[in-house]
C-alpha positions in Angstrom: -30.0 21.1 47.9 -27.0 22.7 48.3 -24.1 23.2 45.4 -21.5 20.5 45.8 -18.5 20.0 43.9 -16.1 16.9 43.6 -14.0 14.9 41.0 -15.1 11.9 39.7 -13.2 8.5 40.5 -12.6 5.5 38.1 -13.3 2.7 40.1 -11.0 -0.7 38.6 -14.4 -3.0 38.9 -15.6 -0.5 36.7 -12.5 0.2 34.0 -11.1 -3.3 33.9 -13.8 -5.1 31.8 -14.0 -2.4 29.4 -9.4 -2.9 29.1 -9.7 -6.3 28.8 -12.4 -6.4 26.1 -12.3 -3.1 24.3 -8.8 -1.0 25.2 -6.8 -2.9 22.3 -7.5 -4.2 18.9 -5.1 -6.9 19.0 -4.4 -8.6 22.2 -0.5 -9.2 20.9 -0.2 -5.7 21.6 0.3 -6.3 25.6 4.3 -7.3 24.2 4.8 -3.7 22.9 3.1 -2.6 26.2 5.6 -4.4 28.6 8.7 -3.7 26.6 7.8 -0.2 26.0 7.4 0.2 29.6 10.7 -1.4 30.1 12.2 1.3 27.6 10.5 4.2 28.9 12.2 3.2 32.7 15.6 2.8 31.0 14.8 6.6 29.2 14.5 8.0 32.6 17.0 6.7 34.5 19.7 7.9 31.2 18.1 11.1 31.8 19.0 11.4 35.9 22.6 9.8 34.8 23.8 10.5 31.3 27.2 9.3 32.2 26.2 6.3 33.5 27.8 3.0 31.5 25.2 0.8 32.6 24.8 -1.8 30.0 21.1 -0.8 29.4 18.8 -3.6 28.1 15.3 -5.3 28.3 14.9 -9.2 28.3 11.8 -10.7 27.3 12.1 -14.5 29.0 9.4 -17.3 28.1 9.2 -19.9 30.2 7.0 -22.4 28.7 7.0 -24.8 31.4 5.6 -22.4 34.1 3.2 -20.6 32.0 5.2 -17.2 32.3 6.6 -14.4 29.8 9.0 -11.9 32.1 9.5 -8.6 30.7 12.9 -7.1 32.7 14.7 -3.8 32.6 17.7 -2.0 34.5 16.0 1.1 34.4 14.3 3.6 36.9 12.5 1.1 39.3 9.9 2.1 41.4 9.2 3.3 45.2 6.7 2.2 47.0 4.9 5.2 46.5 5.6 5.1 42.9 3.8 1.7 42.8 0.9 3.2 44.3 0.8 6.0 42.3 1.3 4.6 38.5 0.4 1.6 38.9 -2.9 1.4 42.0 -4.2 4.8 40.1 -5.6 2.9 36.5 -5.2 5.6 33.7 -2.8 7.9 35.7 0.5 8.1 33.4 4.0 8.4 35.0 5.6 9.3 32.0 3.8 13.1 31.4 4.6 13.8 35.1 8.0 13.0 34.8 8.9 15.0 31.4 7.3 18.1 33.4 9.9 17.5 36.2 13.1 17.0 34.1 13.0 19.1 30.8 15.4 18.6 28.3 16.4 18.4 24.6 16.1 14.7 25.0 12.8 14.4 26.5 11.1 12.9 22.9 12.7 9.7 24.1 10.1 8.7 26.7 7.8 6.4 24.5 4.7 5.9 27.3 2.1 8.3 27.0 -0.2 6.3 28.3 -0.8 4.7 31.7 -3.3 2.2 30.7 -0.8 0.4 28.9 0.7 -1.9 31.9 -3.3 -3.4 32.0 -2.8 -4.7 29.1 -1.2 -7.5 30.6 -4.6 -8.7 32.3 -6.3 -9.3 28.7 -3.9 -12.4 28.2 -2.6 -13.3 32.2 -4.6 -14.4 35.2 -1.9 -13.3 37.3 0.3 -10.6 37.2 3.7 -9.8 38.7 5.9 -6.6 39.5 9.4 -7.1 41.3 11.0 -3.8 41.3 13.7 -1.5 43.0 14.4 1.7 42.2 17.5 4.0 42.2 16.6 6.4 44.4 18.6 6.5 48.0 17.8 4.0 50.4 15.0 2.7 48.4 13.6 -1.0 49.5 12.7 -3.8 46.3 8.7 -3.8 45.9 7.0 -7.1 45.0 3.5 -6.2 44.0 0.6 -9.3 42.8 -3.0 -9.1 41.2 -5.2 -11.8 39.6 -7.4 -9.8 38.0 -6.2 -5.6 37.9 -9.0 -4.7 40.6 -7.2 -6.3 43.5 -3.6 -6.4 44.4 -1.3 -7.6 47.1 1.7 -5.3 47.8 4.7 -6.3 50.3 8.2 -6.0 50.6 10.2 -7.7 47.7 13.0 -9.2 47.4 14.9 -7.9 44.3 18.4 -6.5 44.5 19.5 -4.9 41.3 17.9 -1.4 39.9 15.0 -1.5 37.6 11.8 -3.9 37.0 10.7 -7.3 36.4 6.8 -8.0 35.4 5.7 -11.4 35.4 2.7 -12.7 33.2 1.3 -16.3 34.5 -0.3 -16.7 30.7 -4.1 -18.0 31.1 -5.4 -21.3 29.5 -7.4 -19.6 27.1 -4.1 -17.5 25.7 -1.4 -20.1 25.6 -0.4 -19.1 21.9 1.4 -16.5 23.6 4.0 -19.3 25.3 4.7 -20.4 21.9 8.3 -19.2 21.0 8.2 -18.5 17.3 4.7 -16.2 18.2 6.4 -14.2 20.5 9.4 -13.8 18.3 7.2 -12.8 15.4 5.3 -10.0 17.6 8.5 -8.8 19.1 10.4 -8.2 15.9 7.3 -6.5 14.6 6.3 -3.9 17.4 10.2 -3.9 18.9 12.3 -4.1 16.1 13.4 -0.3 15.6 12.7 0.3 19.0 15.9 2.7 20.6 17.0 0.3 23.8 18.4 -3.4 23.2 15.4 -5.6 23.3 16.4 -9.5 23.8 14.5 -12.2 23.8 15.3 -15.4 25.9 13.9 -19.0 26.2 13.9 -21.0 28.8 14.4 -24.6 27.2 13.0 -28.1 29.0 16.5 -30.3 29.2 15.4 -33.9 29.0 16.9 -35.7 32.5 19.5 -38.3 31.8 19.5 -41.3 34.0 22.9 -41.8 35.6 24.5 -45.2 35.4 26.3 -47.0 38.5 29.4 -48.1 36.6 30.6 -47.9 33.2 32.2 -51.2 31.8 33.3 -52.1 28.2 29.9 -53.4 27.5 28.1 -50.1 27.4 30.6 -47.8 26.2 29.2 -47.6 22.8 25.4 -47.2 24.4 27.2 -43.8 26.8 29.3 -42.7 23.6 25.5 -42.2 21.7 24.2 -41.0 24.8 26.8 -38.1 24.5 26.5 -37.7 20.9 22.5 -37.2 21.9 23.1 -34.9 24.8 21.5 -31.8 24.1 23.2 -28.7 23.1 24.1 -25.9 25.5 21.3 -23.7 25.8 21.9 -20.4 23.6 21.8 -16.9 25.3 19.1 -14.2 24.8 18.8 -13.0 21.3 18.9 -9.4 20.2 15.6 -8.8 18.7 15.7 -4.9 17.6 18.3 -2.7 15.5 18.4 0.4 17.8 20.0 2.6 14.6 17.2 2.7 12.6 18.6 4.0 8.6 15.3 6.2 9.1 16.9 8.6 11.7 20.3 8.8 10.0 20.8 12.1 8.0 20.0 11.0 4.2 23.2 12.3 3.3 25.2 9.8 5.5 23.2 7.1 3.8 24.9 5.2 0.9 22.3 3.8 -2.1 23.2 0.2 -0.7 21.8 1.1 2.7 19.0 1.9 1.3 18.2 -1.2 -0.5 19.4 -3.6 2.1 16.9 -2.1 4.8 14.2 -2.3 1.9 14.9 -6.1 1.7 15.2 -6.6 5.4 12.1 -4.8 6.3 9.8 -5.8 3.5 10.9 -9.4 2.8 11.5 -9.1 -0.5 14.7 -9.3 -3.3 13.3 -7.1 -5.8 14.5 -3.5 -5.7 12.5 -0.4 -5.5 12.7 1.8 -8.2 13.9 4.8 -6.1 12.7 6.3 -2.4 11.9 9.6 -0.7 14.0 10.1 3.1 11.6 12.0 5.1 13.6 14.4 7.8 11.9 17.1 9.3 12.1 18.3 13.4 9.5 21.8 12.5 6.8 22.6 12.5 7.1 18.8 13.8 9.3 15.7 14.2 8.4 13.3 11.4 11.4 10.6 10.0 11.0 8.4 7.4 11.7 6.3 4.0 9.2 5.8 1.5 10.0 3.4 -1.7 8.4 3.4 -5.2 8.1 -0.6 -5.5 7.6 -1.8 -9.0 3.7 -1.1 -9.5 1.3 -3.5 -12.1 -1.3 -2.0 -14.6 -3.4 -3.7 -12.4 -2.5 -2.1 -9.2 -6.1 -2.3 -7.6 -5.0 -5.7 -6.5 -2.0 -4.8 -5.2 -1.0 -3.6 -1.4 1.4 -1.4 -0.4 3.0 -1.5 2.8 3.2 1.4 5.3 4.7 1.1 9.0 3.6 4.0 11.2 6.5 4.2 14.3 6.2 6.5 17.2 9.4 7.0 18.9 10.5 3.7 17.2 8.0 1.9 18.7 5.6 0.3 15.9 2.0 1.0 15.8 0.0 -0.4 12.9 0.3 -0.8 9.3 -1.6 1.6 6.7 -3.4 4.0 8.7 -5.4 6.0 6.7 -5.0 9.0 8.7 -1.6 9.6 8.9 -0.8 8.3 5.2 -3.2 9.5 2.2 -4.5 6.8 0.4 -2.7 6.8 -2.5 0.5 6.3 -1.0 -0.7 3.2 0.4 0.2 1.5 -2.6 4.0 2.4 -1.8 6.3 0.4 0.6 8.0 2.2 3.9 8.2 3.8 7.1 7.1 7.0 9.2 8.3 7.5 12.7 6.3 10.8 14.7 6.9 10.9 18.0 4.5 13.4 18.8 2.0 11.6 16.8 -1.4 12.1 19.1 -2.4 8.9 19.9 -5.0 7.6 21.8 -4.5 5.2 24.7 -4.2 2.1 22.2 -1.8 3.7 20.0 -3.5 2.4 16.9 -5.9 5.2 16.9 -5.7 9.1 15.9 -6.9 12.0 18.0 -6.2 15.7 16.8 -7.0 15.9 13.3 -5.8 19.0 12.5 -2.3 18.2 13.3 -2.6 14.7 11.2 -3.7 16.7 8.4 -1.0 18.7 8.4 1.3 15.6 8.7 -0.4 14.1 5.4 -0.1 17.0 3.8 3.3 17.3 4.3 4.6 13.7 3.2 2.3 14.1 -0.1 4.2 17.3 -0.7 7.4 15.8 0.0 6.5 12.7 -2.1 5.7 15.0 -5.4 9.1 17.4 -4.8 10.6 13.8 -5.2 8.6 13.5 -8.9 9.2 17.0 -9.9 12.8 16.6 -8.9 13.3 13.5 -10.8 11.3 14.9 -13.9 13.5 18.3 -14.1 16.9 16.7 -13.1 17.0 13.0 -14.4 14.4 12.8 -17.0 15.5 9.9 -18.5 15.5 7.9 -15.5 12.2 9.2 -15.0 11.1 7.9 -18.0 12.3 4.4 -17.3 10.2 4.4 -14.3 7.4 5.5 -15.6 5.7 2.2 -16.7 6.0 1.0 -13.2 4.7 4.3 -11.5 2.3 5.4 -13.8 -0.8 3.8 -12.0 0.5 5.5 -8.6 1.0 8.7 -9.6 -2.3 9.1 -11.6 -4.2 7.8 -8.7 -2.5 10.1 -6.5 -3.9 13.1 -9.0 -7.8 11.8 -8.7 -7.5 11.7 -4.9 -5.0 14.7 -4.2 -5.8 18.2 -5.9 -2.4 19.7 -4.0 -0.8 16.5 -5.2 -2.0 17.0 -9.0 -1.1 20.7 -9.2 2.4 19.9 -8.0 3.2 17.3 -10.5 0.9 17.9 -13.4 3.9 19.4 -15.1 5.7 15.9 -14.9 3.2 13.4 -16.2 3.8 11.7 -19.2 2.4 9.6 -21.5 4.1 6.8 -23.8 3.8 6.6 -27.1 3.3 3.6 -29.4 6.7 4.4 -30.9 8.4 4.0 -27.1 8.9 7.9 -26.9 7.7 9.7 -23.5 5.9 13.0 -23.9 4.1 15.4 -21.5 0.5 16.3 -22.4 2.3 20.2 -23.6 4.8 18.2 -25.7 2.3 16.2 -27.3 0.0 19.3 -28.3 2.5 21.2 -29.4 3.7 19.0 -32.0 0.2 17.3 -33.0 -1.4 20.7 -32.4 -1.7 21.7 -36.5 -3.2 18.2 -37.0 -5.4 17.3 -34.3 -6.2 20.7 -32.8 -6.7 20.1 -28.8 -7.2 16.5 -29.2 -4.9 13.6 -27.9 -5.4 10.5 -29.3 -5.1 7.4 -27.7 -5.0 3.6 -27.9 -6.1 0.9 -25.5 -5.1 -1.9 -26.9 -1.6 -1.5 -29.2 -1.7 -5.1 -30.2 -5.6 -5.2 -31.3 -6.0 -1.6 -32.9 -2.9 -1.8 -34.7 -4.9 -1.1 -38.4 -5.9 2.1 -36.6 -2.6 3.1 -35.3 -1.0 2.4 -39.0 -3.6 5.5 -39.8 -2.1 7.8 -37.3 1.4 6.8 -37.7 1.1 7.3 -41.7 -0.3 10.9 -40.8 3.0 11.3 -38.4 0.3 11.9 -35.8 1.3 10.2 -32.2 -0.7 7.8 -30.2 -0.5 7.6 -26.7 -0.8 4.1 -25.1 -3.6 4.1 -22.0 -4.2 0.5 -21.6 -4.1 0.6 -17.4 -7.0 -0.1 -15.9 -6.8 3.2 -14.2 -6.5 5.0 -17.7 -10.5 5.0 -18.3 -11.1 7.3 -15.4 -7.7 9.5 -15.6 -8.7 10.4 -19.0 -12.0 12.2 -18.2 -10.2 13.5 -14.9 -7.6 15.0 -17.2 -9.8 16.6 -19.7 -11.5 18.6 -17.1 -8.7 19.3 -14.8 -5.8 20.3 -17.1 -7.1 23.7 -17.3 -6.9 23.7 -21.2 -10.3 24.7 -23.0 -11.5 22.1 -25.6 -9.3 19.2 -24.4 -10.6 16.3 -25.5 -9.2 12.1 -25.6 -9.9 9.9 -28.5 -9.1 6.5 -29.1 -8.1 5.7 -32.4 -11.3 4.2 -33.3 -13.2 7.4 -32.3 -13.4 9.1 -35.8 -12.3 8.6 -39.3 -12.2 11.9 -40.5 -8.2 12.2 -40.2 -7.9 9.4 -42.8 -10.6 10.4 -45.3 -9.7 12.8 -49.1 -11.2 15.9 -49.8 -14.7 15.8 -51.7 -16.8 18.0 -53.4 -20.1 18.8 -52.0 -21.7 16.8 -54.8 -19.4 13.4 -53.5 -20.7 14.0 -50.4 -24.3 14.3 -51.3 -24.1 11.3 -53.0 -22.3 9.1 -50.8 -25.3 10.0 -48.1 -27.7 8.9 -50.6 -25.6 5.6 -51.2 -25.0 4.7 -47.6 -29.0 4.9 -46.8 -29.3 1.9 -49.0 -25.9 -0.2 -47.8 -27.5 0.7 -44.3 -30.6 -1.5 -44.8 -28.1 -4.2 -46.2 -25.8 -3.8 -43.1 -28.1 -4.1 -40.2 -30.1 -6.9 -42.0 -26.7 -9.0 -42.5 -25.7 -8.2 -39.4 -28.9 -8.0 -37.1 -27.8 -4.6 -35.7 -30.4 -2.4 -35.7 -28.5 0.7 -34.4 -25.9 0.4 -37.1 -25.3 3.4 -39.0 -23.1 3.4 -42.2 -20.6 6.0 -43.3 -19.4 6.3 -47.3 -16.1 7.9 -47.5 -13.0 7.5 -49.4 -10.0 6.7 -47.4 -6.2 7.9 -47.9 -5.0 4.0 -47.5 -7.4 2.1 -50.3 -6.2 -1.4 -48.9 -8.5 -0.9 -45.8 -12.0 -1.6 -46.5 -13.7 -0.7 -43.2 -13.5 0.9 -40.0 -15.7 0.7 -36.9 -15.9 4.1 -35.3 -17.4 4.8 -31.6 -18.6 7.5 -29.6 -16.2 8.3 -27.3 -18.3 9.1 -24.4 -20.7 6.6 -24.9 -17.8 3.7 -25.5 -16.2 5.6 -22.0 -19.4 5.0 -20.4 -20.3 1.8 -21.3 -16.8 0.6 -20.3 -17.0 1.8 -17.0 -20.5 0.4 -16.4 -18.8 -3.3 -17.2 -15.8 -2.2 -14.3 -17.7 -1.4 -11.9 -20.5 -4.8 -12.6 -23.5 -2.5 -13.6 -26.3 -4.7 -15.2 -27.6 -2.4 -17.1 -25.2 -1.3 -20.2 -25.8 1.3 -22.8 -26.5 0.2 -26.4 -23.6 -0.3 -28.7 -23.6 2.5 -31.0 -21.0 2.1 -33.8 -20.7 3.8 -37.5 -19.3 1.4 -40.0 -16.7 3.7 -42.5 -17.2 1.8 -45.8 -13.9 3.0 -47.7 -14.9 3.7 -51.4 -11.8 3.6 -53.5 -11.4 0.0 -51.4 -12.4 -2.9 -54.3 -14.3 -5.1 -51.8 -16.7 -2.3 -50.9 -17.1 -1.8 -54.3 -18.0 -5.1 -55.1 -20.9 -4.8 -52.3 -22.0 -1.9 -53.0 -22.6 -2.3 -56.8 -22.9 -6.1 -56.2 -26.6 -7.7 -56.9 -28.7 -9.0 -53.8 -28.2 -12.4 -52.7 -26.3 -14.9 -49.9 -22.9 -13.5 -51.5 -23.7 -10.4 -50.9 -24.9 -10.5 -47.4 -22.3 -12.9 -46.3 -19.3 -10.4 -47.5 -20.9 -7.4 -45.9 -21.5 -9.3 -42.4 -17.7 -10.0 -42.9 -16.6 -6.1 -43.7 -18.7 -5.5 -40.1 -16.9 -8.3 -38.5 -13.5 -7.6 -39.7 -13.3 -4.3 -38.6 -14.9 -5.1 -35.2 -12.0 -7.2 -34.9 -9.9 -4.5 -34.9 -11.4 -2.9 -31.7 -12.9 -5.9 -29.6 -12.4 -9.5 -29.4 -15.6 -11.5 -30.8 -17.9 -13.0 -28.3 -18.3 -17.0 -28.5 -21.2 -16.8 -30.7 -19.6 -14.2 -32.6 -16.8 -16.4 -33.1 -18.9 -19.2 -34.5 -20.7 -17.6 -37.2 -17.3 -15.5 -38.2 -15.8 -18.8 -38.8 -19.1 -20.4 -40.9 -19.2 -17.4 -42.8 -15.4 -17.9 -43.7 -15.8 -21.3 -44.4 -19.0 -20.7 -47.1 -17.3 -17.3 -48.9 -14.0 -19.5 -49.5 -16.4 -22.5 -50.7 -18.4 -19.8 -53.2 -14.3 -18.5 -54.4 -14.1 -22.4 -55.4 -16.6 -22.7 -57.8 
């Protein structure tokens, strides 16, 4: 067979079922596509006639009685040849060809990069009609009709004004798109910031009023009532969008009040944002936007932000992960990138290299904002920290470059209410702790241990957020500080122990062996270790010390729902200078001694975690018995 060359043609019979079922993730996007096409037509006309004083607009008309949605624009319109080229040839985009022919500084205003947008109408309509009239000299109006997107009738039209009207007769299965409130909501979501004014007009059905043959004295009252009940004059078209999007303005020209008002209007919240980042760059890509930092809770995993992605002021989608780094989705904001490499549905991205650069830039600007606040407005930055620290920590763990940029701005709040950086903490406490950072995960419950550190003038930082358990480990191996360790306030007792001679240590170890048998039997905890030492605070009878790494591993298992749990290995530190401990050490075996041993253990444990249901019952019963013994 001889070699043959040719072009593969696209048949509407093959592609239309795909458009109807798979091209768009949400059917309501057809409204965005229809309005976008109208805006494109107006943008083209402006490029051809920049001084035309025409009142450009796209009007969406809902006629529920007729079962129609109509999209009318007064843009460039189409000739019969252009209808054949741009409508009859599926998947051919007229925008690209137009831009090549009329290149200029304002070419970025064209929205429609995709020729398939028009055919989204057939997802919801069983009949589509186009009435169009080109502004070209001697152009004749054209009417185009199709009931399935595969066959059409094209004939002379009767339109007298330049522009295009597309009428969609909504199919029986898609009647939701004839609901006034549904259509308005879609228009505001997708078209709320389009550069061309978009109006919504609803044709109301006026109830018929029967004419009266004559008016008598008897029916004057009835006539008056009829006049009062008469329907109000129909309202004119409603302006849907704000063409002057705040994110397009120069940041220097925006006031704090404008930023707040925009935040409230777009995200429907009465709460003010903490602060914001205004993105405004023309090179190496065209990117505009505003990111807001809302107040975050410690349990931020259940909180979802809202980043609205626009392409040339046309809403594309919320929270597209390819453009917005995952950790930034805790924020609220808008990002507009007209050059975004979208595919035909404008909801999915192409060109990974471009998108990664875009994402990296956004991350860097957020980091710049944080470091700028830290360096120039530290007091304000500290007031934000309680709200933003979960987001910042999450970002550090998710993005290495972000961590490198903000690591010197990471703050640690102490139990005394001060805010310090890691280097500041280590510098102050190095003589007493070396490269160790002491923290509390529950300042209220762990008060006894915190008090011991306060007495030694050692800062204790608060790490009580859900993310902190992971963040501690991350900082230990990412901060670049040798031997850096985080230890909870109940991780050891050496800091509070008095110095002992070798002989005293030996005696304590021997006594501890005997007491270990007593306490393991009294508590039914075979893994318990007992240690005797003299604490600086004689009033504290006992401390329960847990291995830091073992406890972290066990807590992470609980967070991630692991059924297997590590055994709880604890060391009960008994203060030999405390009279209660001395009584237990030197007392005779019996019920009272066993009860006191179990009570000391529970009291120490209550300063680290709550007692469970059965443990609380046992503790209360034991307390009652000890009180009875005291009364005898």
